[in-house]
Steps between C-alpha positions, in 0.01 A plus 500: 500500500587531867798319646420216740774400744313178581670338199831537684386264774352235268826441314745226600761745618860481383769753585848501354786743551703698248826681564501867395789742436472643851674240722296609804170427325327177399195462279227255612290413195144366540300296249201726579421869489550693824334821383291647224686432171454865401634639828852627557719325753504615862836590651545502877838645608420437869234347725338838569408536132324161483169602657298385198659152479460248783739270312777762482446576870556133583809477280653799681476307829804301386796693641707462182240662270575854382262554207201328338374542145176329394427472128247313288641152553812544710634646823852638520642500850813699582699399807762654725829335597362300794457186286597344168241398240606135507405497871166678474348454153325173596368662818350781293361266235337285770353809669361641173348165401326458838380860503333478160363146545335607826305758298654803669473831317782644291344848517261644758275643229467282191248729331610597155628855486335728252714577201627854490486653155804721468520795264844401378683689228595307185860480627394356836272249331791387282728473806245285682459276196875446475522426873212253478608319185878498509618559854245380757521127403880495545484689831226269632717206397761634741249519786421868482285759327542830321237773484477837331548794739533816290645646182657845469449581132733801503795322663418161345526332842285193560455396862399142582431316825682173563333252736564158646846351457596786265485749786848513649639233266870558425445442128182710467688822420689322222176355363337842521773678303638231268168333427192712560648842423665377177175336388306822552765707322466274196121480500422852626778752427320761714596290807853615591535337842325240715528524879350300785280696736553438871791258466 
């Protein structure tokens, strides 16, 4: 079944905010889907990377915005030190509500991407299952995302990509080591270390 973004515009839109561990980020949660439910979130570390999202481009026009992460039903916005959240969260909520209610596009191309069938090893398949079932829901709850990057079977090093509020969050390294790495060591002894790629 193909994903139809029209349903987003027919819903009585409600947006609420959630604090996340990263004090510079705030999660704006929608009561509608912003993207294909099967798609991974889109992380935009700067305006130049947001070519495929008219919404992200508009968000970056606010001078206090540093990073935008769009997921299935939420947007995490990371700010700089030019403003405090209590001053700007209502401005952002009002902007997001108007943008969506006007029927403007979240992504330039809403066509469903073809699924890529990966020839994963049994170990990589198990890693992805653990990420999906045990870790992704908690990370999304904090306004971010975690994706598999690579696994060095000889060294036992698992590399993951952190996106959204998790990227640059002061507590993300603690979560990575104390939470994610320990979970993998218990469930998959062949994983010796978990590191974040590009952080």
